[in-house]
C-alpha positions in Angstrom: 18.4 -132.0 -196.8 19.2 -132.9 -200.3 16.3 -133.2 -202.8 16.5 -135.3 -205.9 15.1 -134.8 -209.4 12.7 -137.6 -210.6 14.0 -140.3 -212.9 13.2 -140.1 -216.7 13.8 -141.7 -220.0 14.6 -140.2 -223.4 14.8 -141.8 -226.8 16.2 -139.5 -229.5 16.9 -139.9 -233.2 20.0 -137.9 -234.2 21.3 -137.4 -237.6 24.2 -139.7 -236.5 22.2 -142.5 -234.8 19.7 -143.6 -232.1 20.4 -142.4 -228.6 18.6 -143.7 -225.5 19.1 -142.0 -222.1 17.9 -143.3 -218.8 18.3 -140.9 -215.8 18.0 -142.0 -212.3 17.0 -139.8 -209.3 19.7 -137.2 -209.2 20.6 -134.0 -207.3 19.8 -131.9 -210.5 17.5 -132.7 -213.4 18.4 -133.6 -216.9 17.0 -130.3 -218.3 19.0 -128.2 -215.8 22.2 -130.0 -216.7 22.3 -130.5 -220.4 20.7 -130.9 -223.9 21.8 -133.3 -226.7 23.7 -132.6 -229.9 25.3 -134.5 -232.7 29.1 -134.7 -233.2 31.0 -134.9 -236.5 33.0 -137.8 -235.1 32.8 -141.4 -236.3 34.0 -142.7 -232.9 31.1 -141.0 -231.0 28.2 -139.4 -233.0 26.4 -137.8 -230.0 27.2 -135.0 -227.7 25.8 -134.2 -224.2 25.7 -130.5 -224.3 26.3 -129.1 -220.9 24.3 -126.2 -219.7 26.6 -125.7 -216.7 30.1 -125.5 -218.3 30.1 -122.2 -220.3 31.3 -124.1 -223.4 28.8 -124.9 -226.1 26.1 -123.0 -224.4 26.6 -119.6 -222.9 26.1 -119.8 -219.0 25.4 -117.4 -216.2 28.3 -117.4 -213.7 26.1 -117.8 -210.8 24.8 -121.1 -212.1 28.4 -122.2 -212.7 29.2 -121.4 -209.2 26.2 -123.3 -207.9 27.5 -126.4 -209.7 31.0 -126.0 -208.4 29.8 -125.7 -204.8 27.4 -128.7 -205.0 30.1 -130.9 -206.3 32.4 -129.7 -203.5 29.7 -130.5 -200.9 29.8 -134.1 -202.2 33.5 -134.1 -202.5 34.0 -133.0 -198.9 33.5 -136.6 -197.8 36.5 -137.7 -199.8 39.2 -135.1 -199.2 41.1 -134.2 -196.0 41.8 -130.6 -195.2 45.6 -130.1 -194.5 46.6 -133.2 -196.4 48.3 -132.8 -199.7 45.8 -133.5 -202.6 46.0 -133.1 -206.3 43.1 -131.9 -208.5 43.4 -132.6 -212.2 40.9 -131.2 -214.8 40.5 -132.7 -218.3 41.2 -130.7 -221.4 39.7 -129.2 -223.1 36.1 -129.1 -222.0 36.5 -129.4 -218.3 39.5 -127.2 -217.6 37.2 -124.4 -216.3 35.0 -126.9 -214.3 38.0 -128.3 -212.6 39.4 -124.9 -211.7 36.1 -123.8 -210.4 35.7 -127.0 -208.2 39.3 -126.5 -206.9 38.7 -122.8 -206.0 35.3 -123.7 -204.5 37.1 -126.3 -202.3 39.6 -123.6 -201.3 36.8 -121.3 -200.4 35.2 -123.9 -198.2 38.3 -125.4 -196.5 41.0 -122.6 -196.7 43.4 -121.3 -199.3 46.3 -122.4 -197.3 45.6 -126.1 -197.8 48.5 -128.0 -199.7 46.3 -128.7 -202.7 47.6 -128.5 -206.2 45.5 -127.9 -209.4 46.6 -129.2 -212.9 45.0 -129.4 -216.2 45.7 -131.8 -219.0 46.5 -130.2 -222.3 47.0 -130.9 -226.1 49.7 -128.1 -226.3 53.5 -128.4 -226.2 54.5 -126.4 -223.1 58.2 -127.1 -223.4 60.6 -129.5 -221.9 58.9 -130.0 -218.5 58.4 -133.7 -217.7 54.9 -134.8 -218.9 52.6 -137.8 -218.6 51.0 -139.0 -221.8 47.5 -140.7 -221.9 44.6 -141.2 -224.3 40.9 -139.9 -224.4 40.0 -142.7 -226.6 36.5 -141.5 -227.9 37.7 -138.0 -228.7 38.5 -136.8 -232.3 41.8 -135.6 -230.8 42.6 -138.6 -228.6 46.2 -137.8 -227.5 46.8 -135.4 -224.6 49.3 -135.1 -221.7 49.7 -133.6 -218.3 52.8 -131.8 -217.2 54.3 -132.3 -213.8 54.0 -129.2 -211.5 57.0 -127.3 -210.5 58.7 -126.2 -207.3 56.8 -126.6 -204.0 53.8 -127.6 -206.0 55.8 -130.7 -207.1 56.5 -131.5 -203.5 52.7 -131.5 -202.7 52.1 -133.5 -205.9 54.6 -136.2 -204.8 53.3 -136.3 -201.2 49.6 -136.5 -202.1 47.6 -139.5 -201.2 44.4 -138.3 -202.8 43.9 -137.6 -206.5 40.8 -135.8 -207.6 39.9 -136.2 -211.4 37.4 -133.7 -212.9 35.6 -134.0 -216.2 32.3 -132.7 -217.5 31.0 -136.1 -218.2 31.8 -139.7 -217.4 30.3 -142.2 -219.8 32.7 -145.1 -219.7 35.4 -143.9 -217.3 38.3 -145.0 -219.6 39.8 -141.6 -219.9 40.0 -141.3 -216.1 41.4 -144.9 -215.8 44.0 -144.3 -218.5 45.2 -141.1 -216.8 45.3 -142.8 -213.4 47.2 -145.7 -214.8 49.9 -143.2 -216.4 50.1 -141.0 -213.3 50.6 -143.8 -210.6 54.3 -144.0 -211.3 54.7 -140.3 -210.7 52.6 -140.2 -207.4 54.4 -142.7 -205.1 52.1 -142.1 -202.1 48.8 -142.3 -204.0 46.1 -144.2 -202.1 42.7 -142.9 -203.1 41.2 -141.5 -206.5 37.9 -139.7 -206.6 36.1 -138.7 -209.8 34.1 -135.5 -210.0 31.8 -134.9 -212.9 28.7 -132.9 -213.8 26.9 -136.0 -215.4 27.8 -139.6 -214.6 26.2 -141.7 -217.4 28.0 -145.0 -216.6 26.1 -147.9 -215.2 29.0 -148.4 -212.8 32.0 -146.5 -211.9 35.4 -147.8 -210.8 36.0 -145.1 -208.3 33.8 -142.9 -206.0 32.0 -140.4 -208.3 30.6 -137.0 -207.2 28.0 -135.9 -209.7 24.9 -133.7 -210.4 23.2 -136.2 -212.7 23.3 -140.0 -212.8 22.1 -142.3 -215.5 23.1 -144.5 -218.4 22.7 -144.4 -222.2 23.0 -146.5 -225.3 23.9 -145.3 -228.7 23.4 -147.1 -232.1 25.5 -145.2 -234.8 24.6 -144.5 -238.4 27.2 -144.2 -241.1 28.6 -140.6 -241.0 29.0 -139.2 -244.5 30.7 -136.0 -243.2 34.4 -136.0 -242.8 35.5 -134.7 -239.5 37.9 -131.7 -239.7 41.6 -132.3 -238.8 42.5 -132.4 -235.2 46.1 -132.1 -235.9 47.6 -128.8 -236.7 51.2 -127.4 -237.5 53.7 -128.8 -234.9 54.7 -125.8 -232.8 55.5 -124.9 -229.3 52.9 -123.1 -227.1 55.4 -122.1 -224.5 55.7 -118.5 -225.4 52.2 -118.0 -226.6 49.9 -119.8 -224.2 50.0 -119.2 -220.4 51.4 -121.6 -217.9 49.6 -119.7 -215.1 46.1 -121.4 -215.3 47.0 -124.9 -214.6 49.1 -126.5 -217.4 52.2 -126.4 -215.2 50.3 -126.6 -211.9 49.2 -123.9 -209.5 48.4 -123.4 -205.9 45.8 -120.9 -204.6 43.3 -118.5 -206.1 43.8 -116.7 -209.4 44.6 -113.0 -208.7 43.4 -110.1 -210.7 46.1 -107.3 -211.1 45.1 -103.9 -210.4 45.6 -102.7 -213.8 43.1 -105.2 -214.9 40.6 -104.1 -212.4 40.9 -100.6 -213.8 40.4 -101.8 -217.3 37.3 -103.6 -216.3 35.9 -100.4 -214.5 36.3 -98.6 -217.8 34.8 -101.4 -219.9 31.8 -101.7 -217.5 31.1 -98.0 -217.7 30.9 -98.2 -221.5 28.3 -101.2 -221.7 24.8 -100.9 -222.8 23.3 -102.5 -219.7 20.0 -103.2 -221.5 21.7 -106.2 -223.1 23.8 -108.9 -221.4 27.7 -109.2 -222.0 29.2 -112.3 -223.4 32.7 -113.1 -221.9 34.5 -115.5 -224.2 37.4 -117.7 -223.4 39.3 -119.7 -226.0 39.8 -123.5 -226.1 41.4 -124.8 -222.9 41.4 -121.2 -221.5 37.9 -121.4 -219.9 38.0 -120.5 -216.2 39.1 -116.9 -217.0 35.7 -116.3 -218.6 33.8 -117.3 -215.3 36.0 -115.1 -213.2 35.7 -112.0 -215.5 32.0 -112.5 -215.9 31.7 -112.6 -212.1 33.8 -109.4 -211.9 31.7 -107.6 -214.5 28.4 -108.6 -212.8 29.9 -107.1 -209.6 30.2 -103.9 -211.7 26.5 -104.0 -212.7 26.5 -106.0 -216.0 24.5 -109.2 -216.6 27.0 -111.6 -218.0 27.3 -115.1 -219.8 30.4 -117.0 -219.8 31.5 -119.2 -222.8 34.5 -120.5 -224.6 35.4 -121.7 -228.1 36.2 -125.3 -228.7 38.0 -127.6 -231.1 35.1 -130.0 -230.9 33.2 -130.3 -234.3 29.5 -130.5 -233.7 26.5 -130.4 -236.1 23.9 -127.5 -236.0 21.3 -129.7 -234.4 19.4 -130.0 -231.1 21.2 -128.0 -228.3 23.4 -126.5 -231.0 21.5 -123.8 -232.8 24.4 -121.9 -234.5 28.0 -122.6 -235.3 30.9 -120.6 -236.7 34.6 -121.0 -237.3 36.8 -119.0 -235.2 40.7 -118.4 -234.8 42.5 -121.1 -232.9 44.3 -119.9 -229.8 47.8 -120.9 -230.9 47.7 -120.4 -234.5 48.5 -124.0 -235.4 45.6 -124.4 -237.8 43.5 -126.7 -235.8 39.9 -125.9 -236.3 38.0 -124.1 -233.5 34.4 -123.2 -233.2 32.0 -120.9 -231.3 28.5 -122.3 -230.9 25.1 -120.8 -230.2 26.1 -117.1 -230.8 22.9 -115.4 -232.1 22.9 -112.0 -233.8 21.8 -109.1 -231.5 21.9 -111.1 -228.3 24.7 -109.2 -226.5 25.4 -105.5 -225.9 29.1 -106.3 -225.8 31.4 -109.3 -226.3 34.6 -109.5 -224.3 37.2 -111.9 -225.7 39.9 -113.1 -223.3 43.4 -114.0 -224.4 46.2 -115.9 -222.6 48.8 -113.7 -224.3 48.5 -110.7 -226.6 45.7 -110.6 -229.1 47.0 -111.3 -232.6 45.7 -110.0 -235.9 43.5 -113.0 -236.4 41.7 -112.4 -233.3 41.4 -108.7 -233.9 39.8 -109.5 -237.2 37.3 -111.9 -235.6 36.4 -109.2 -232.9 35.8 -106.6 -235.9 33.4 -109.1 -237.4 31.4 -109.4 -234.1 30.3 -105.7 -234.2 33.2 -104.4 -232.3 33.8 -107.0 -229.7 36.9 -106.3 -227.5 39.9 -108.6 -226.9 41.7 -108.3 -223.5 44.9 -110.0 -222.5 45.1 -111.8 -219.2 48.9 -112.7 -219.3 49.5 -110.7 -216.0 47.2 -112.9 -214.0 48.7 -115.4 -211.6 47.8 -117.7 -208.7 48.5 -117.0 -205.0 47.6 -118.5 -201.7 45.9 -115.3 -200.7 42.3 -114.8 -201.5 
């Protein structure tokens, strides 16, 4: 039997404005799901800081898995095993959440289901056909979704159900923008389902699976801090960032190569197990930190998963520390790591989509000998 956390109201004065939050009875409590921060963004001066994503706040992988499985429990009423279905996770913050929900659904219903996983992205992955849409409240509003390839494209075209995943729904406009753009490419589409950690919209235009339900109002103050640039040098990511984690579509579970398993065995044997290990992804490359944190915990370590982000946030509220970090591509877009406190971790493992470059090696050296590991050999497979 599902139990629900009690309703509550919060009224907060942020450096950027006044925020009122009303939370109804929900599967999970506000405190379990999130805190509040202040964005350096004139479009939206507040941030609901998730405690479940492994993004701004380092998160235990078991808590992330619990969130994935709880959402799939709700989603099970809306998807049909055996029927082609498309899961889309929104960049950058929900790429890991969406991938985790997708794999939790495969775990529950079977890896042989004709279900395709995609992420949106802000990176140029080459000449593959793509769908453009807007995330209007973001400081980097433009993003796109590439169509999947091969057999995954056949599943995509045949799908009647589209599952859209984001960490938060406040207005639903981003989902609706993507749905409108994607309709022309999905001729059999009949049903759209939203999946989110926190649904803070009074009403939703589509069925919405969530852990927290409520609403909010925000009255902005003038922002006297200029947000950093969200546009970098125009360059292709095709030969730098991976296409294996959803940007061009995938089917099945991510597979850890044997050489990577051996590398983790060696790493785990070198850790000081008196302190936890931080497993750090970069930008849109989030789900890897969850998987590697799980794998290291199976080898005896206590791990937290987290990723860097291009989102500019003030040190306030749930954001207790901030530092500039290398961007994944090298295009000059500002990226940040939040809530990294000195002497917290016995080791930091930084995950790379390709090979670590000198910028990242220098960053690792500054973090008391953090180690960078390439994950370019990983791929998806229908075998678990």
